[in-house]
TIBADREN-268385 format. One record per atom (N, C-alpha, C, O): x, y, z; residue in three letters. Coordinates in pm, whole numbers, padded with zeros to 5 digits, always signed. Atoms other than C-alpha are relative to their C-alpha. Example, Ala and Ser with C-alpha at 12.3 -4.5 7.8 and 13.67 -1.06 7.14 Angstrom:
<tilos>
+00089-00119+00000Ala;+01230-00450+00780Ala;+00090+00120+00000Ala;+00194+00118+00066Ala;-00082-00119-00006Ser;+01367-00106+00714Ser;-00077+00109+00073Ser;-00026+00220+00090Ser;
</tilos>
This chain:
<tilos>
+00074-00015-00122Met;-02994+00531-01147Met;+00096+00051+00107Met;+00209+00002+00118Met;-00077-00052-00112Gln;-02865+00730-00851Gln;-00057-00064+00127Gln;-00177-00054+00153Gln;+00047+00069-00120Ala;-02885+00531-00524Ala;+00102+00013+00112Ala;+00222+00015+00087Ala;-00088+00001-00116Arg;-02744+00552-00174Arg;-00009-00132+00074Arg;+00091-00181+00126Arg;+00023+00128-00067Phe;-02894+00234-00028Phe;-00078-00091-00092Phe;-00150-00044-00180Phe;+00079+00100+00070Leu;-03037-00086-00171Leu;-00071-00085+00105Leu;-00013-00119+00208Leu;+00077+00082-00093Lys;-03309-00286-00002Lys;-00041-00127-00072Lys;-00098-00123-00181Lys;+00039+00130+00052Leu;-03360-00656-00064Leu;-00110-00053+00090Leu;-00090-00069+00211Leu;+00115+00043-00079Glu;-03700-00779+00048Glu;-00048-00135-00050Glu;-00075-00152-00169Glu;+00052+00133+00034Asn;-03812-01143+00056Asn;-00152+00003+00016Asn;-00204+00034+00123Asn;+00146+00002-00005Ile;-04179-01174-00030Ile;-00052-00139+00034Ile;-00145-00152+00113Ile;+00046+00136-00030His;-04218-01552-00023His;+00108-00100-00041His;+00169-00087-00147His;-00089+00112+00032Met;-03999-01863-00011Met;-00079-00129+00021Met;-00130-00153+00130Met;+00076+00124-00014Pro;-04164-02199-00079Pro;+00052-00091+00112Pro;-00027-00159+00177Pro;-00057+00086-00103Gly;-03924-02378+00159Gly;-00001+00064+00138Gly;+00029-00003+00237Gly;+00006-00068-00127Gly;-03966-02119+00433Gly;+00130+00063+00047Gly;+00128+00140+00143Gly;-00129-00056-00041Lys;-03595-02030+00456Lys;+00051+00094-00108Lys;+00043+00064-00227Lys;-00051-00100+00094Phe;-03440-01723+00295Phe;+00147+00026+00033Phe;+00181+00048+00150Phe;-00142-00026-00020Ala;-03066-01672+00249Ala;+00053+00079-00119Ala;+00004+00065-00231Ala;-00063-00080+00104Val;-02851-01431+00051Val;+00150-00028+00005Val;+00211-00028+00112Val;-00143+00022+00010Ser;-02500-01503-00070Ser;+00052+00072-00123Ser;-00005+00058-00231Ser;-00063-00064+00114Gly;-02279-01292-00292Gly;-00078+00116-00058Gly;-00073+00138-00179Gly;+00075-00117+00047Phe;-02502-00984-00316Phe;+00099+00110-00035Phe;+00167+00162+00054Phe;-00098-00098+00046Arg;-02295-00742-00524Arg;-00068+00106-00085Arg;-00163+00077-00158Arg;+00054-00112+00075Val;-02370-00403-00672Val;+00116+00071-00067Val;+00219+00096-00005Val;-00106-00067+00076Phe;-02164-00232-00940Phe;-00051+00133-00052Phe;-00170+00150-00079Phe;+00036-00130+00055Gly;-02160+00124-01061Gly;+00118+00094+00014Gly;+00227+00055+00054Gly;-00103-00103-00008Asn;-01963+00445-01071Asn;-00049+00115+00085Asn;-00168+00148+00082Asn;+00034-00117-00079Gly;-01955+00738-00832Gly;-00004+00124-00086Gly;+00005+00116-00209Gly;+00012-00127+00073Asn;-01985+01103-00929Asn;+00130+00077-00006Asn;+00133+00189-00057Asn;-00129-00069-00002Gly;-01617+01193-00882Gly;+00085-00032-00121Gly;+00036-00084-00222Gly;-00095+00019+00111Ala;-01311+01175-01102Ala;+00061-00140+00004Ala;+00083-00197+00111Ala;-00072+00127+00009Lys;-01153+00853-01224Lys;+00144+00021+00047Lys;+00192+00134+00045Lys;-00139-00017-00045Pro;-00802+00786-01091Pro;+00093+00038-00115Pro;+00064+00013-00232Pro;-00102-00035+00099Asp;-00495+00919-01268Asp;+00071-00125-00049Asp;+00067-00229+00017Asp;-00077+00111+00055Thr;-00284+00692-01486Thr;+00121-00029+00090Thr;+00184+00063+00141Thr;-00113+00042-00084Val;-00020+00494-01294Val;+00130+00044-00065Val;+00146+00035-00187Val;-00130-00044+00048Lys;+00333+00630-01325Lys;+00110-00089+00060Lys;+00091-00153+00163Lys;-00119+00075-00047Asn;+00676+00464-01284Asn;-00028-00149+00017Asn;+00014-00209+00116Asn;+00032+00143-00003Phe;+00547+00113-01359Phe;+00122-00078-00049Phe;+00166-00058-00162Phe;-00115+00081+00038Ile;+00838-00135-01361Ile;-00023-00146+00038Ile;-00090-00176+00137Ile;+00005+00144-00026Val;+00867-00512-01377Val;+00143-00050-00001Val;+00213-00037-00101Val;-00137+00049-00015Leu;+01191-00670-01251Leu;-00004-00152+00010Leu;-00036-00207+00116Leu;-00003+00147+00001Arg;+01223-01036-01351Arg;+00125-00047+00073Arg;+00234+00004+00050Arg;-00115+00046-00080Thr;+01446-01225-01111Thr;+00093-00088-00083Thr;+00048-00167-00166Thr;-00099+00082+00071Glu;+01768-01380-01241Glu;+00005-00142+00056Glu;+00019-00238-00019Glu;-00007+00131-00065Lys;+01769-01665-00989Lys;-00116-00090-00041Lys;-00098-00209-00064Lys;+00119+00076+00039Asp;+01414-01774-01077Asp;-00079+00082-00102Asp;-00162+00164-00063Asp;+00066-00082+00102Pro;+01292-01630-01412Pro;-00151-00021-00010Pro;-00217+00042-00093Pro;+00145+00016-00004Arg;+00940-01753-01335Arg;-00066+00106+00087Arg;-00188+00115+00093Arg;+00050-00098-00095Ser;+00906-01468-01084Ser;+00047+00140-00037Ser;+00147+00159-00105Ser;-00036-00139+00025Ala;+00912-01089-01098Ala;-00059+00090+00109Ala;-00168+00065+00160Ala;+00052-00105-00087Trp;+00878-00788-00867Trp;-00062+00104-00089Trp;+00000+00150-00185Trp;+00070-00104+00076Ile;+00623-00543-01001Ile;-00021+00117+00096Ile;-00074+00099+00206Ile;+00010-00118-00086Lys;+00633-00189-00861Lys;-00050+00119-00081Lys;-00034+00124-00203Lys;+00051-00120+00063Trp;+00471+00147-00936Trp;-00017+00108+00106Trp;-00018+00080+00225Trp;+00027-00110-00092Ser;+00413+00490-00785Ser;-00148-00001+00035Ser;-00232-00017-00054Ser;+00141+00001-00037Pro;+00089+00505-00584Pro;-00076+00118-00059Pro;-00020+00226-00076Pro;+00089-00105+00051Val;-00202+00706-00724Val;-00086+00046+00118Val;-00146-00037+00186Val;+00068-00056-00118Asp;-00362+00938-00465Asp;-00146-00042+00014Asp;-00190-00078+00123Asp;+00145+00027-00009Asn;-00727+00873-00550Asn;-00037-00142-00045Asn;-00146-00163-00097Asn;+00027+00140+00036Ala;-00700+00495-00612Ala;+00004-00087+00124Ala;+00086-00065+00214Ala;-00004+00094-00113Tyr;-00781+00214-00369Tyr;+00049-00138-00043Tyr;+00073-00223+00043Tyr;-00049+00129+00049Ala;-00668-00077-00591Ala;+00061+00019-00138Ala;+00047+00125-00200Ala;-00064-00001+00132Tyr;-00475-00161-00908Tyr;-00025-00134-00067Tyr;-00022-00238-00002Tyr;+00011+00122+00080Asn;-00536-00414-01186Asn;+00128-00015-00080Asn;+00161+00071-00162Asn;-00122+00030+00077Ile;-00215-00569-01320Ile;-00038-00105-00104Ile;-00090-00211-00070Ile;+00029+00093+00110Tyr;-00254-00736-01660Tyr;+00131-00061-00049Tyr;+00232+00008-00061Tyr;-00120+00071+00044Ala;-00006-00999-01781Ala;-00037-00101-00109Ala;-00148-00154-00111Ala;+00023+00098+00104Gly;+00028-01223-02085Gly;+00126-00027-00080Gly;+00229+00036-00057Gly;-00116+00039+00080Val;+00260-01383-02339Val;+00008+00074-00134Val;+00104+00057-00209Val;-00001-00087+00119Glu;+00169-01139-02621Glu;-00059+00135+00039Glu;-00145+00141+00127Glu;+00047-00133-00042Pro;+00108-00763-02604Pro;-00151+00019-00015Pro;-00211+00094+00062Pro;+00144-00014+00020Gly;-00248-00795-02735Gly;-00082-00105+00073Gly;-00204-00110+00057Gly;+00070+00109-00069Lys;-00335-01094-02515Lys;+00038-00002+00148Lys;+00097-00098+00197Lys;-00027-00010-00143Leu;-00304-00978-02155Leu;-00121-00055+00075Leu;-00200+00020+00131Leu;+00120+00066-00053Tyr;-00557-01232-02026Tyr;+00003-00024+00151Tyr;-00101-00049+00210Tyr;-00008+00019-00145Asn;-00429-01267-01667Asn;-00009+00136+00068Asn;+00058+00231+00028Asn;+00018-00125-00072Cys;-00539-00997-01424Cys;+00005-00027+00150Cys;-00059-00119+00200Cys;-00011+00009-00145Ile;-00446-00951-01059Ile;-00040+00134+00058Ile;+00011+00237+00015Ile;+00037-00124-00067Met;-00615-00693-00837Met;+00078+00010+00131Met;+00077-00082+00213Met;-00082-00024-00120Val;-00387-00547-00569Val;-00062+00116+00076Val;-00080+00225+00021Val;+00058-00103-00086His;-00540-00351-00279His;+00105+00057+00094His;+00190-00017+00146His;-00080-00069-00103Ser;-00361-00096-00060Ser;+00149-00032-00005Ser;+00213-00046+00099Ser;-00144+00024+00016Ala;-00012-00163-00198Ala;+00045+00056-00134Ala;-00037+00078-00223Ala;-00052-00044+00129Asn;+00214-00040-00476Asn;+00113-00090-00048Asn;+00205-00046-00117Asn;-00092+00101+00051Glu;+00410-00359-00536Glu;-00066-00137+00009Glu;-00160-00158+00086Glu;+00055+00135+00003Tyr;+00339-00722-00612Tyr;+00108-00096-00046Tyr;+00184-00065-00137Tyr;-00094+00103+00040Tyr;+00550-01038-00636Tyr;-00075-00101-00086Tyr;-00157-00178-00035Tyr;+00070+00083+00098Tyr;+00432-01223-00950Tyr;+00078-00129-00020Tyr;+00197-00125-00049Tyr;-00069+00130+00008Lys;+00512-01597-00963Lys;-00072-00096-00095Lys;-00097-00210-00058Lys;+00079+00086+00088Ala;+00328-01734-01266Ala;+00049+00002-00144Ala;-00031-00014-00236Ala;-00052-00009+00137Met;+00558-01705-01568Met;+00071-00129-00041Met;+00122-00203+00042Met;-00082+00106+00058Asp;+00712-01964-01798Asp;+00142+00056-00008Asp;+00161+00167-00058Asp;-00136-00054-00004Asn;+01088-01928-01755Asn;+00068+00011-00136Asn;+00179+00065-00144Asn;-00062-00005+00133Lys;+01156-01961-02130Lys;-00067+00102-00093Lys;-00024+00116-00207Lys;+00074-00092+00087Lys;+00913-01695-02264Lys;+00008+00143+00053Lys;+00018+00165+00174Lys;+00016-00139-00046Pro;+00902-01316-02257Pro;-00146+00022+00041Pro;-00236-00046-00008Pro;+00135-00033-00046Tyr;+00598-01165-02080Tyr;-00024+00149-00018Tyr;+00069+00229-00027Tyr;+00042-00137+00020Tyr;+00405-00842-02123Tyr;-00092+00041+00115Tyr;-00175-00038+00160Tyr;+00076-00048-00114Phe;+00253-00629-01847Phe;-00050+00142-00023Phe;+00012+00220-00095Phe;+00046-00138-00013Cys;+00045-00317-01795Cys;-00085+00007+00127Cys;-00118-00095+00187Cys;+00073-00020-00126Ile;-00150-00168-01503Ile;-00098+00114-00015Ile;-00078+00205-00096Ile;+00096-00110-00008Glu;-00452+00052-01431Glu;-00039+00019+00146Glu;-00040-00076+00224Glu;+00044-00032-00136Ala;-00569+00227-01113Ala;-00152-00007+00007Ala;-00221+00015-00093Ala;+00144+00018-00019Val;-00918+00168-00967Val;-00046+00085+00119Val;+00021+00089+00223Val;+00069-00060-00114Asn;-01148+00380-00749Asn;-00150-00012-00021Asn;-00194-00074-00118Asn;+00145+00016+00007Glu;-01522+00410-00687Glu;-00063+00069-00121Glu;-00182+00051-00147Glu;+00051-00071+00117Asn;-01558+00628-00999Asn;+00039-00065-00133Asn;-00004-00019-00239Asn;-00040+00070+00122Gly;-01400+00389-01249Gly;+00147-00041+00001Gly;+00208-00054+00107Gly;-00140+00041+00015Val;-01059+00287-01382Val;+00074+00102-00084Val;+00015+00170-00168Val;-00084-00092+00077Ser;-00771+00492-01519Ser;+00033-00060-00137Ser;-00006-00172-00168Ser;-00056+00053+00124Gln;-00612+00456-01858Gln;+00107-00102+00037Gln;+00177-00086+00136Gln;-00108+00097-00022Arg;-00385+00152-01879Arg;+00133+00062-00041Arg;+00139+00149-00129Arg;-00133-00045+00039Thr;-00014+00213-01893Thr;+00039-00065-00132Thr;-00027-00157-00179Thr;-00055+00062+00119Lys;+00188+00135-02202Lys;+00046-00141+00037Lys;+00096-00163+00147Lys;-00038+00140-00026Val;+00255-00242-02229Val;+00152-00010+00006Val;+00223+00043-00079Val;-00144+00022-00022Ile;+00599-00343-02097Ile;+00034-00144-00035Ile;-00036-00237+00006Ile;-00050+00134+00031Lys;+00791-00640-02238Lys;+00113-00033+00097Lys;+00203+00047+00120Lys;-00103+00046-00091Val;+00999-00842-01991Val;+00056-00129-00056Val;-00013-00231-00064Val;-00064+00117+00060Asn;+01247-01084-02145Asn;+00038-00102+00107Asn;+00051-00070+00225Asn;-00041+00106-00092Asn;+01344-01418-01992Asn;+00150+00001+00021Asn;+00202-00082+00096Asn;
</tilos>
């Protein structure tokens, strides 16, 4: 469906009060998806191995980025969305395990290809 506006109309409420919370609409625009993120690096800190600086080159047609993290390359179950930035300070790792990361760019037309998974040792 192609739409520019959505209209929500209340026809009847038994209690007489009408309220809306969390009205969300999802879809894709008609433009191009963002390019794949380049220069993605994860720098685990030596002082506190539970933390890492994550940095990447900004993508011109992206407004946000999804960073995926996990303890195995095929199990990147943690996801952080970062808006209007090209770095993130990640503070959720076990200091005795290696971690794996990848990233994708997001815009109103969809998501880019994910980067290759990076392993970061403890």
